[in-house]
N, C-alpha and C positions, 0 to 999 in steps of 0.2 A: 678349335676354341678351348680356352683354358678356364678352369673353375677352381677357385681357392676355397678350402673349407677345413674344418676340424674333423679329423678322422682317426680311428684306431687302426694301425697297420700291423698285420700279422705276417711273419716270415716263418716258414718251416724248412727243414733240411733232413734228408735221409742220412742216418748215422752210418759211416763206413762205406758210403756209396763208391768212392774212388777205388777202394780195394775190390769191391764186388765187380765193378766194371773191368778191372784189370784181370780178374779171374775168369769171368764169363760175361761177355757183352750181352748176349741174349737174355740171360738171367737178370742183368741190371736193367735192361729195357722193360722187362716184365714188371720189375719193381716200380718203375716210373708209372706204368699204366695202372697198377694196383693203387698206387699212392693217389693218382688223379681220381680214380673211381671212388676211393674212400673219402677224399676231402671235399670234392665239389658239391655233393648233395648236402653235406653237413654245413658248409659255408652258406649255401642257399637257404637252408633251414633257419639259420640265425641272421637272415637279412644281410648277409655279407656279399661282397663283390669279388669274384675271382679276377685277379689282375693278370697274372702271367706265371709261367714257369721259368726259372733261372737255373739251368742245369738240372740238378736233382732237387732244387729248392722250389718253393712256391711263394707267391705274395698275394695277399688278399686285404681288403679294407672293409671296415664296419662303421656304421654310424655311431654306435655306442660301445664303450669298453666292455660292458657286461656281455653284450652279444659276442664280442671277440673272444673273451675269456671262456665263456660257455662253449663256444664252437671249438676252441683249442682243447678243452677238457674232453669233449665228446670225440674229437679226432684221436687224442692220445688213448682214450679208453678203447676205441675201435682198433687201434694198433696193438694194444695189449691183448685184446681178444683174438685178433688175427694171427698174432705171434709170427709175423713174417719179417718185419723190420722195425727199427726204432726211429723216432723223430726227435729232433730238437725244435722247440718252438719259442719265438721271441715276439713280444707285443709292446708297442709304444704308441702313445697318443700325442698328436701335435697337428699343427697346421700344415697342409700339403696342397699341392696343385695337381688337379686331374686334367690331363690333356691327351687327346687321341688314344683313349683306352689305356693310358699309363698314368703313373703317379710319381711325383717328384717332390723333393724337399728334405730338410734336415731330419724330419721325423722318420722318413723312409730309411735313411742311413742309420739312425739310432736303433730302429727296430731290427735291422739286419745285423748290427753289431751285438745286440742283446741275444739274438738267436744263436750267433756263433759262440757266445759265452755260456750258453745253456748246457747243462749236462745231458747225456743221452736219456731219452724217455721223459724229459722234464719240460715244463713250461716256465720260462722266465719273463717277467714283466718289469716295466720301468716304474719309478715312484709315482709318476703322473697317472699311470693306469691303476696302481695300487690305491692311490688316494681316492679314486672315483668308485672303487668297489668295496671300500671298508664297511659300508653299511649293508652290504649284501650278505645275509646270514648263510646263504647256500654256497658262498665262495670263500675258501680259506687260503690265506697266504702266509708266508714267513720270509723275513729279511734274510738274504743270502750274503751279499757282498756289495762293496762300493768299488768301482773300477774306472780307470781312464780308458775310454774306448778310442780306437783309431778314427781320426778326423772328427772327433767330438771334443769341443773346447773344455767342458766341465766334466768332473767325475759323475758317473751315473750309478745311482743306487738301484740294485736289482732285487726283486722278490721272486720267490718260487710259488706257483699255484699248486696247492695240494689237492690231489684227487685220488679216488680209489685205485690202489695198485701202484701209486707213485712212491719212490724212495725219497725220504726226507734228506735234503742236503744240509749238513751241519753249517750253521751261519759262520761266515768268515768276518766276524765283527772286528773292527779296528781295536787293537790293544788299548786299554785305558792308560792314561798318562801315569808314569811311574811316580809313586809318592816320593817326595823329596826326602822324607824321613822314614825309610823302610829298610828292613834287614833280613837276611837269611843267614842262619848260623849252621854251617856245614858240620857234619860229624867229625870230631877231632880224630886224627889218625893215631892209632895205638902203636907207639914206637917202643913199647916194652918188649923184652925178650920172651915174655910169657903171653901167648895169644889169648889166654884166659882172661887177661886184663882188659879185653875189648869192652866188657860191660862198663868198666870204669871210664874209659875215654868217651864212649857213647853217652854215659850218664852225665859227664861234665857238660857235654854239648847240650843235652836236654835241659839241664838245670839252668844254663845261661839263657836258653830260649824262654823258659818259664819265668825267669826273673825279668827279662826285657819285655815280655808280653804284658806285664802289668803297667807299662808306661803308656799312658793314653795318647801321647803325641807321636808314638812310634808304631808303624805297621810291622808286625813280626810274623814271618811265615812259620807255619806249624812244623812240628818235628817230622811227621811222615813225609812231607814233600821235600824237606831239606835232606832227609836221609835217603831219598830216592836217588841221589847222586853219589852215594857212598861208594868209594873204591873205583870210580869211573874215570879218574884222571882227565877231567874236562876243563876247558878254559873257564876261569872264574867269570869272565865277562859273559860268556854264553850261559852259564848257570844263572847269573843275575838277570839276564834278559828272559830266560825261561820262567823264572819265578817272579818277574816284574818287581824287582827291588832296586834301590839305589846303592845299597851296601851289602857286602858279603864278608862274613867272618870265617876264617879258616884257621886251623891250628893242629897241634899234636900234643900227645901226652906220653911221657916216659916215666915209668914207675919202677923203682928197684928197692924192694923192702919198704922202708919208711921214707925213702927219698923220692922226691917228686919234681919233675921238670915239665912245665907247661909253656908252650909257645903259642902265640896268637897274632894274626895279622888282620887288620881291617882294611878292606879294599873298596875304593870307589868304582862302581861298575862302569860308569860312563867313560872314564879315561884310564882305568886300571891302576890309578895312583894308590900307593899304600899310605893310608892316613895315620896308621901307627903300627909298630911291630913290637910286641912285648915278650919278655922271657921271664919266667918265674922259677927260681930254684929254691924250693922250700921243703919243709917236712910235711908228711901226710896230714898232720893235725892242722896245718895252715890252709887246707883246701877251701874252707869257707871264706877266709880272708882273700884268697886268690880270686874266687868267683866275684866277690864284692868289688875288688879293685878292677877286674877286667870289665865288669858290667858298667862301672862308673866311667872307665876310660872310653868305652864305646859311646856312651851317651854324651860325653864331653866332645868326642870327635864329630858327632852328628848334630852338635849344638843344641842338646836338650838339657835343661837344668831341672833337677828334681828338688822339690820342696815338700816339707811337711809329711802328710800321711802317705803320699805317693812314694816318697823316698823310703819311708819306713816299710812299705809293702814290698818294694823291690829288694831291700836289704834284709828282709825278714828271715830269721833262721827257724826252721821247723824242728831242728834238733842240733845239739852241740856234740852229740856222741858220734864219733867217726865210725865206730864199728856198726852202729845201727844204720848210719847213712850209707855205708857200703852195701849192706844187705838190701836197703831200699833201691839202690842203683841196680843191683842184680835183679831185683823184682821187675823194674822198669824194662830191663833188657829182654826179659822173657814175655811180659804181657804185651809188649809192642808187637810181638810176632803173631798175636791174635789166633792162636790155635788152642784147643782144649788142653793138650798136654802142657803147653807153655803157660797157660793160665794156672794150672795146678802147681807148676814150679814157682811161679810168681807168688802164689798164695803162701807157699812154704817159706819163702824169703821174707815176705811181709810179716808173717806171724812171728818169725824169729826177730825181726827188727822191733816189733811191738813188744816182744818179750823183754828186750833190753831197754826200750824206751816206751813205757806205757802211755805217755802223753803225746805220741807221734801222730798228730791229727791227719796229716797228708797221707801217711801210710794207711790209716783206716779208710780214707776215701778211695785209695787205690785198691784196697782189699774189697771194698764194697763193689767197685767196678768189676773186678774179676768174678766174684760170686754171682752178681746179677747177670753178667754176660753168659756165664755157664748155664744159669737158669733160663734166660730168655731164649737161647737157641737150643734148649733141651740137650745140652752137652754134659749135664750132670743131673743126678736125681734131685728133684725139687727139695726134698727134706735135707739134703746135704749142701744146698747152695742158697736157696732163697732166704731162709731165716738169718743166715750168716751175713748175707749181703745187706739185708735191712738193718740188722744190728750195727754193722760197721758204719753205715751211712749216718745213723743217729749218733754214734760215738764220735765220729769225725766232727759233726756240727756242735756237739756238746763241748768238745775239747777246744775248738777254735772256729768261731763263726766269722772270722775275719779273713779267711782264705777262700779263694774262688772254688777250689776243689771240693770243699765241704758242701757248699750250696749246689754245686753241680751234681754231687752224689745224691743229695736229698731230692733234687729235681728229677733225677732218673727214677727214684722210688715213687714220687708223686705221679709221674706220667705213666710209667710202664707197669707199675704194680698196683698202686691205688686207683689209677685211671681218673685222677683229679687234675684236669688239664689247667684250670685257672690257678690252682695252687702251685703247679709245676712252673708256670710262667713266672710267678713271684720269686721262686728260688733261682731260676735261670737268670732273671734280670739282676738279682743280687750278685750272682757269679760274674756276669758280663760287666757289671760296674767295677769289679776288681780287676778282671782280666779281659779287656776289650778285644784281644786278638785270639780268643778261644774259638777255633773253627767248630769244635764239637758243640759248644754252647749255642752258637748261632744256628747250627743245624737243628738242635733240639727245639729252639724257639721257632724255627721255620715249621717244624712238625706240629707244634702247639697251635700256630697260626692257622694251619690247614684244618685242624679239628674245630677251631672256632669260626671257620668260614672266612678268615682274613687272607685271601689268596695273594693279594698284592704284597702284603707284609711277609708272607711265606716266601715268595720269590726273592724279596730283598735280602732276607737273612740267608737263604740258601745260596744265592749268588755271592754274597760276602764270604760265606764259609768256603766256597769254592776258590775264591781269590786268595784266601788265607792258607788253604791246603789243597792246591790243585792236583797233586799227584797221589792223593790218598784214595785207595779203592773203597774203603768203608765210607769215607766222606761222600764220594761220588755215588755210591750205592744209596745212601740216605737222601741225596739230592733227587735221585730217581723216585724214592718213596714220596717226597714232597710233591713232585709234579704229577705223579700217579694220583695222589690224594686230591690235587687241584683239578684233575680231569684234563690236564694238558698232555695228551698222549704223544703229540709230536715231539715235545721236549723229552718225554720218556724214551723215545727212540734215539734221540741225540745222546742222552746219557748212556743208554745201553751200548751204542756203537763205540762211544769213547771208552767205556769199561773194557770192551772186547779188544780194542786197540792197545790198552794199557796191559791187560792180562787176559789172554784168550781162554785160560782155564778157570777163571773166576766165574762161577755159574750165574751170578746175578746179572752180568751183562747180557747173557742169552735170555734170562727171564724177562728183562725189561724190553728187549726187542720183541719177544713173544707176546708180551702184554700189549704192545703197540699193534701187533698184527691182529690180536683178538678184537681190539676196539675198531679196527678197520675191516672186520669181518673176513680177514684172510686166514681162516682157521687152519687150513692144511699147513701153511707156512708156520703158524704158531705151534702146531703139534710137533713139527720137526724140531723147533727150538726148545720146547719144553722137554722133549725126550733127550736132547743133548744135555740140558741142564741136569736132568735126573742122572745121567751117566756120570756127570761131574760131582754131583752131590745128591745121593739118594736119601730122601728123608720126607718128613711130614710136609714141609714147605713146597718142595718141588713136585711131589705127588699131588698135593692139593691144587697146585696151579694147573697141572694137566687135567685133573678131574673137573675143575672149573671150566676149562675150555671145552671138554666133551659135553658138559651140561649145557653150555650156551649153544653148542652145535645141534643140540637135540639128540645126541648119542647117549640116551639114558642108560643103556646096559653097560657101556664102557665107563661111564661116570660112576655107576654103582660098583663096578669091578675095582675102580681106583679107591673108592671108599673102603672096600673090604681090605685092600692092600694096606691102606693107612691104619686100619684098626689093628693090624698085626704088629705095628711098630711099638716098641716098649715105651711106656709113658704117655701114649696117645690120649688116655682118658684124663690126664692131668694137664697136658700142654698142647693137645692137638684138636680140641673141640672147635675152636674158631675156624680152623682149616676145613674141617668136615662141614661146618655150617656154610662156608663159602661155596662148597660144591652143591649143597642142597639149594642155596640161593640161585645158583646158575641154572639148576634144574627147574626152578620155578616153584619149589616146594617150601613156602615161607614158614609154615608151622614147624616143619622138621628143622629148618635153618635156625629159627628162633630158639628152639629147644637146645640146640648145641651152643648157640651164642650165650644163652643164659648159663649153661654149664661152664662156659669159658669165663664169664664174669665171676661165677662162684669160685673158680680156681685162680682168679687174678691173672688170666692169660693176657699178656701185654698186647698181643696182636689183635685181640677182639675189637680194639678201638678203631681198627681199620675196616670193620665189617660194613661201615657206611658206604664205602666205595663199591662194594659188591651189591648192597641193597639198592642203591640208587639206580642201578642198571635196569632192574625189573619192577622194583617196588617203591620207587620214590614217593608216589602219591598214596601209598597204602597207610592208613592211620596207625597200623602196628609198627611200621618203620619209624614214624615220627615218635611214638611212645618209647621205642627202644633207644633211639638216638638221644632223646631227652634223659633217659636213664643213664646213658654213658656221658652226657654232658658235651655232646659234639654236634656240630652243624651238619645237616645232611647235604 
């Protein structure tokens, strides 16, 4: 007798069973028995019905999807604890037919296909299942991918169920449609006989990027991601697809004395067609005119017409002095390398440029960036970096408040030094109004939104910044900061893994993975990652992260030992108080933590603004936490 009803169908499968059987048949049969003994009681506990075994797989049905998912989670957790074998689990809900102790129907086939698509140790569910558990606070899921499954007519959207000990799979979201008017400017090739002229060819590329970025109708990929393809001799179509743009500009620069030859080709990514190919044989003094002509030719080719103020902004000249301009390009060449030594070299070139051209506003904004970065990361003594960074930002804005860089510089001062979030937002929005393609400015706005408790807005700005600069390590690092501040630790793990894939020796990738482990109470794994980060970058930040982990584990002695190590670092009393406060917060010693946080505010330590993330773990409801966050002007 048959019975048709709505049911949640669960399939499980032992990972690598065929290989196990090939190596040792008795061992494989023992696994089957262990699997049966493990699953049957759990399925019964959640009102499930054991249907049958299919080779090394099993099938069960449940009356509700929450019972099915909770049973799957408990089964996977039992597998992790037993450490004998891994399972793949797939769940789908649909109408099925029960007949003679078996189950039939499309829902059975879909559940089986979802199980086959699952990663080892994971639980994948269909959208139908996910829809029915979205209101269950104790069940967390994340979208993984959409796939056409065998013998299933429509694509199936699959989600991963997150449970203690599970690895988070990076979502395979479909790429967004490529904007019709979008461009990546690849670094121009230095064709000069002198390799030292590379700063000039790089600088020309960056200047064109900055000019085009001020066109509101055009999506312009940031310098860092464009330069990720430097010297790699890759097909332009492939690069365009990687950067998700419709057009790519490539070219070369040959300089001999005062003679200059610049060539450029604009390519349509879709068909590889050259929309134009230009060659400029000019004198060095004509460099500004060449950039204007090239930018206008690009905009004409992609059918963008500039009018009024926007045209003035794109063609704006920051200096007419070629010598000062070359010094500025040399500074950009070094500060883009983002190391203490290179920032110092950049500062020397910027000061020389300003010496020749005292009204060079954009050079002042770059000078502010260099000094404030050296201060923020404790790469230079405070007295030799902070005052100079503040003064340069003010000078840039006084000289020209019509350029995006001046407002960006002042926004950094407001947010990271003065700790005035709302005032920083005003400056950043002025900057973004001039340069809508600024990945950094969008990321800074994302961080401001986190501090103000606007997490949806934070995600929007962070995601846009990622699309504008997808291969920038620092941009991705700050995206991790945003999700950490929002409390989205699953996305923190996604960001950490992506950073490690891009650059295994960049310590922040390991720190973000470790922070995810901390929030998942996987402390031993977190410790290993923190220790690796310390090997890559020994300092206040990495040590403080390790001390925080020890504190949360209840390892008081080890946490206090880390604090003593931190206190031996030069400059800790000026730029490390917030990190010590974080360790005391993890230890549950709020009075000591607030003592160091107050010292951090006194010394304008930029990182103290993130103390709220640490405080909300243990002291969210403590009145003193609320008072402290109100003092900072941040949302707990």
